[in-house]
C-alpha positions as CSV (number, residue, x, y, z in Angstrom):
1,X,156.6,-133.1,31.6
2,X,157.5,-130.8,34.5
3,X,156.5,-131.7,38.0
4,X,155.8,-128.0,38.6
5,X,155.8,-124.9,36.5
6,X,156.3,-121.7,38.5
7,X,155.3,-118.5,36.8
8,X,156.8,-115.4,38.3
9,X,160.2,-114.9,39.9
10,X,159.6,-112.7,43.0
11,X,159.9,-113.8,46.6
12,X,156.9,-116.1,46.3
13,X,158.1,-117.8,43.1
14,X,161.7,-118.2,44.3
15,X,160.6,-119.7,47.7
16,X,158.2,-122.0,45.9
17,X,161.0,-123.2,43.8
18,X,163.3,-123.7,46.8
19,X,160.8,-125.7,48.7
20,X,159.6,-127.8,45.7
21,X,163.2,-128.8,44.7
22,X,164.5,-129.3,48.2
23,X,161.4,-131.3,48.9
24,X,162.3,-133.9,46.3
25,X,160.7,-132.8,43.0
26,X,163.1,-133.4,40.2
27,X,161.7,-131.2,37.4
28,X,160.8,-127.7,38.5
29,X,161.1,-124.7,36.2
30,X,160.6,-121.0,37.1
31,X,159.5,-118.8,34.2
32,X,160.6,-115.2,34.6
33,X,161.6,-112.9,31.7
34,X,164.3,-111.0,33.6
35,X,166.4,-111.9,36.6
36,X,164.3,-113.1,39.5
37,X,163.8,-110.9,42.5
38,X,160.5,-109.0,42.1
39,X,159.6,-105.5,43.1
40,X,161.8,-105.6,46.3
41,X,164.9,-105.3,44.1
42,X,163.9,-101.6,43.5
43,X,164.2,-100.8,47.2
44,X,167.3,-98.9,48.4
45,X,167.2,-100.4,52.0
46,X,165.6,-103.4,53.7
47,X,164.7,-103.1,57.4
48,X,161.7,-105.3,58.1
49,X,162.7,-108.7,56.9
50,X,163.6,-110.9,59.9
51,X,167.3,-111.7,60.1
52,X,168.3,-109.1,57.5
53,X,169.5,-105.9,59.0
54,X,172.4,-104.6,56.9
55,X,171.9,-100.9,56.2
56,X,174.4,-100.9,53.3
57,X,172.5,-103.6,51.4
58,X,169.9,-102.8,48.8
59,X,166.9,-104.9,47.7
60,X,169.0,-106.2,44.8
61,X,171.7,-107.4,47.2
62,X,169.0,-109.0,49.4
63,X,167.5,-111.0,46.5
64,X,170.8,-112.1,45.0
65,X,171.4,-114.5,47.9
66,X,167.9,-116.0,47.3
67,X,168.6,-116.8,43.7
68,X,171.9,-118.6,44.6
69,X,170.2,-120.6,47.3
70,X,167.2,-121.6,45.2
71,X,169.1,-122.6,42.1
72,X,171.5,-124.7,44.2
73,X,168.8,-127.3,44.8
74,X,168.0,-127.8,41.2
75,X,165.5,-125.1,40.3
76,X,165.7,-124.2,36.6
77,X,165.2,-120.7,35.3
78,X,163.7,-120.1,31.9
79,X,164.0,-116.5,30.8
80,X,160.8,-116.7,28.8
81,X,157.5,-114.9,29.1
82,X,154.4,-117.0,29.8
83,X,151.4,-116.1,27.7
84,X,148.8,-118.3,29.5
85,X,148.3,-121.3,31.7
86,X,145.6,-123.8,30.8
87,X,144.3,-127.0,32.4
88,X,144.4,-129.7,29.7
89,X,143.0,-133.0,31.0
90,X,144.8,-133.8,34.3
91,X,147.8,-131.7,33.4
92,X,148.6,-128.1,32.6
93,X,149.8,-126.5,29.3
94,X,152.1,-123.5,29.7
95,X,152.0,-121.4,26.5
96,X,155.0,-119.2,26.0
97,X,155.0,-115.9,24.1
98,X,157.0,-117.6,21.3
99,X,154.2,-120.1,20.8
100,X,156.1,-122.9,22.4
101,X,154.2,-125.0,24.9
102,X,155.4,-126.9,28.1
103,X,153.4,-129.5,29.9
104,X,153.4,-129.6,33.7
105,X,151.7,-131.7,36.4
106,X,151.1,-128.6,38.6
107,X,151.4,-124.9,38.3
108,X,152.1,-122.1,40.9
109,X,151.3,-118.6,39.6
110,X,153.2,-115.8,41.4
111,X,153.0,-112.9,39.0
112,X,152.2,-110.3,41.6
113,X,150.6,-107.0,41.3
114,X,151.8,-103.5,40.3
115,X,150.9,-100.4,42.3
116,X,149.1,-97.9,40.0
117,X,151.0,-94.7,39.3
118,X,149.0,-91.5,39.9
119,X,150.7,-89.7,37.0
120,X,151.9,-86.5,38.6
121,X,155.1,-84.7,37.7
122,X,158.2,-86.2,39.4
123,X,156.5,-89.4,40.4
124,X,158.9,-91.7,38.4
125,X,161.9,-89.5,39.1
126,X,161.5,-89.7,42.9
127,X,160.1,-93.2,43.2
128,X,162.1,-94.9,45.8
129,X,163.6,-91.6,46.9
130,X,160.7,-90.2,48.8
131,X,157.8,-91.5,46.7
132,X,156.6,-94.8,48.0
133,X,153.6,-97.2,47.7
134,X,154.3,-99.1,50.9
135,X,153.8,-97.5,54.3
136,X,154.9,-100.7,56.1
137,X,158.1,-100.8,54.1
138,X,159.1,-97.2,54.2
139,X,157.1,-95.5,57.0
140,X,159.9,-95.8,59.6
141,X,162.2,-93.7,57.5
142,X,159.9,-90.7,58.3
143,X,159.8,-91.2,62.1
144,X,158.8,-87.8,63.6
145,X,158.7,-86.2,60.2
146,X,155.6,-85.1,58.2
147,X,154.4,-87.1,55.2
148,X,151.8,-86.8,52.5
149,X,149.4,-89.6,51.6
150,X,147.6,-89.6,48.2
151,X,144.3,-91.5,47.9
152,X,140.8,-91.9,49.3
153,X,140.1,-95.6,49.6
154,X,140.4,-98.0,52.4
155,X,144.0,-98.7,51.8
156,X,145.0,-95.0,51.7
157,X,143.2,-94.2,54.9
158,X,144.4,-97.4,56.7
159,X,148.0,-96.6,55.7
160,X,147.6,-93.0,56.7
161,X,146.5,-94.1,60.1
162,X,149.4,-96.5,60.3
163,X,151.8,-93.6,59.4
164,X,150.2,-91.3,61.9
165,X,151.7,-93.5,64.7
166,X,155.2,-92.9,63.2
167,X,155.2,-89.6,61.4
168,X,154.8,-86.2,63.1
169,X,151.9,-85.2,60.8
170,X,150.1,-86.9,57.9
171,X,148.4,-84.9,55.1
172,X,145.8,-86.9,53.2
173,X,145.3,-85.5,49.7
174,X,142.1,-86.6,48.0
175,X,140.4,-85.3,44.9
176,X,136.9,-85.4,46.3
177,X,135.4,-84.1,49.6
178,X,134.2,-87.6,50.6
179,X,136.0,-90.8,51.0
180,X,135.3,-94.2,49.4
181,X,136.7,-96.0,52.5
182,X,134.5,-97.8,55.1
183,X,132.8,-95.4,57.5
184,X,134.6,-96.9,60.5
185,X,138.0,-96.3,58.9
186,X,137.0,-92.7,58.0
187,X,135.8,-92.1,61.5
188,X,139.1,-93.4,63.0
189,X,141.1,-91.2,60.7
190,X,139.0,-88.1,61.4
191,X,139.6,-88.5,65.1
192,X,143.4,-88.7,64.8
193,X,144.8,-85.3,65.8
194,X,147.9,-85.4,63.6
195,X,146.1,-86.4,60.4
196,X,145.1,-83.4,58.2
197,X,142.7,-83.6,55.3
198,X,143.5,-81.8,52.0
199,X,140.3,-82.4,50.1
200,X,139.2,-81.6,46.6
201,X,142.8,-81.7,45.7
202,X,145.4,-83.6,43.6
203,X,149.2,-83.8,43.7
204,X,150.4,-81.6,40.9
205,X,154.1,-82.2,41.4
206,X,156.6,-83.7,43.8
207,X,159.7,-81.5,44.3
208,X,163.1,-82.5,45.5
209,X,166.9,-82.6,44.9
210,X,169.7,-85.1,44.7
211,X,168.8,-86.4,48.2
212,X,165.2,-87.0,47.4
213,X,161.8,-85.5,48.0
214,X,161.7,-82.1,49.8
215,X,158.0,-81.1,49.3
216,X,154.8,-81.8,47.5
217,X,152.8,-79.3,45.4
218,X,149.1,-79.8,45.6
219,X,146.4,-78.3,43.4
220,X,142.7,-77.7,44.4
221,X,140.6,-79.1,41.6
222,X,137.8,-76.5,42.2
223,X,139.7,-73.3,42.7
224,X,142.9,-74.1,40.9
225,X,144.8,-72.8,43.9
226,X,148.2,-74.3,44.6
227,X,149.8,-75.0,48.0
228,X,153.1,-76.5,49.1
229,X,153.3,-79.3,51.7
230,X,156.7,-79.4,53.2
231,X,157.0,-83.1,53.5
232,X,159.9,-85.4,52.6
233,X,157.8,-88.4,52.0
234,X,154.8,-89.0,49.7
235,X,152.9,-92.3,49.8
236,X,150.7,-93.1,46.8
237,X,147.7,-95.4,47.3
238,X,145.6,-95.3,44.1
239,X,145.1,-99.0,43.6
240,X,147.0,-102.0,42.2
241,X,147.0,-103.7,38.8
242,X,146.9,-107.4,39.4
243,X,149.2,-109.2,36.9
244,X,146.7,-111.9,36.2
245,X,146.7,-112.1,32.4
246,X,148.3,-115.6,32.4
247,X,145.2,-117.0,34.0
248,X,143.0,-116.0,31.1
249,X,142.0,-118.4,28.3
250,X,142.0,-117.6,24.6
251,X,138.5,-116.0,25.1
252,X,139.7,-113.7,27.8
253,X,137.9,-115.6,30.6
254,X,139.7,-116.5,33.8
255,X,140.3,-120.2,34.3
256,X,139.9,-120.1,38.1
257,X,137.8,-118.1,40.5
258,X,138.7,-114.4,41.0
259,X,137.3,-111.6,43.1
260,X,136.0,-108.4,41.7
261,X,139.4,-106.7,41.8
262,X,141.0,-109.5,39.7
263,X,142.8,-111.2,42.6
264,X,142.9,-115.0,42.7
265,X,140.7,-116.6,45.3
266,X,142.7,-119.1,47.2
267,X,142.3,-121.0,50.5
268,X,144.9,-121.1,53.3
269,X,146.9,-123.7,51.3
270,X,147.1,-121.4,48.3
271,X,144.8,-123.7,46.3
272,X,142.7,-122.1,43.6
273,X,139.4,-123.5,42.3
274,X,141.3,-125.5,39.7
275,X,142.9,-128.7,41.1
276,X,146.6,-128.6,40.8
277,X,146.8,-124.9,40.3
278,X,148.1,-122.6,43.1
279,X,148.5,-118.9,43.4
280,X,150.9,-117.1,45.8
281,X,152.1,-113.7,46.7
282,X,150.6,-110.3,45.9
283,X,148.2,-111.6,43.2
284,X,146.1,-113.6,45.7
285,X,143.2,-112.3,47.8
286,X,144.0,-110.4,51.0
287,X,147.7,-110.4,50.3
288,X,149.6,-108.2,52.8
289,X,152.1,-107.3,50.0
290,X,155.2,-108.0,52.2
291,X,158.2,-110.0,51.1
292,X,158.0,-112.2,54.2
293,X,154.4,-113.0,53.5
294,X,155.0,-113.7,49.9
295,X,157.8,-116.1,50.8
296,X,155.4,-117.9,53.2
297,X,152.9,-118.2,50.4
298,X,155.4,-119.7,48.1
299,X,156.5,-122.3,50.7
300,X,152.9,-123.2,51.4
301,X,152.1,-123.7,47.8
302,X,155.2,-125.8,47.1
303,X,154.4,-128.1,50.1
304,X,150.9,-128.5,48.7
305,X,152.3,-129.3,45.3
306,X,154.5,-132.1,46.7
307,X,151.5,-133.6,48.5
308,X,149.3,-133.3,45.5
309,X,151.9,-135.1,43.2
310,X,152.4,-137.8,45.8
311,X,148.7,-138.5,46.0
312,X,148.5,-138.8,42.2
313,X,151.3,-141.3,42.0
């Protein structure tokens, strides 16, 4: 019987493991198919994590030190895929893809979310080299340079506004002539002089060279006309897929309360609606989707697990 099963090996899961083991729990296992680290391992440079400011270090370099530290205190890593988490009596049953099951007193789910790809030509080729899904992470690289933003929802417009305070110009490409974002957000964007709207349009292809993106080719969906936006950065905000399948039972129903977008509803202590079950990181409601925030979530969840187990003793 595990004290705590942690599903997901990104910053939230690793930090949860660190705090749980260093806090005295003897049997804590992190389930992650590959090497732990999460999406940040794909980043070529880290600038906004407090205390880490080495320009020659990649996201992979950054997370390697996390793994070493977390495993030092006794966190075990099982390179196995979790199929589902179920509450069975007072404990949890963790079912693995192989059919094997593991019992745990508590569970912290940190499986994150995955930004949706828009599907235009060159998107995968230039991802991380000019194509980004995080303005907070990568916006500073385009200080006083023009950028393109793809999307028409709240996130797209909020991030475009954020970028407008860094970049020289921001071009918002949206396939319709109206936005899905809140009216107040739309109004704020419309009033910003260096934000330019490219409506009824989609990104047809991102162009670049060995150094990264150089421009974006945009197609008008009504006229078919093409235009080139000479921007070295393209930010894509077309939604996220929440990696929440482990929280579904055999009938496909969620075992805890979720919102309409499939994000886990938690309180400030990362508690879900199921006692002993916690969710942390990008899969929870209102997640800022930043490494430093995910780490904080993981620490919070682990501290709650320790208190929960002590109360049950």
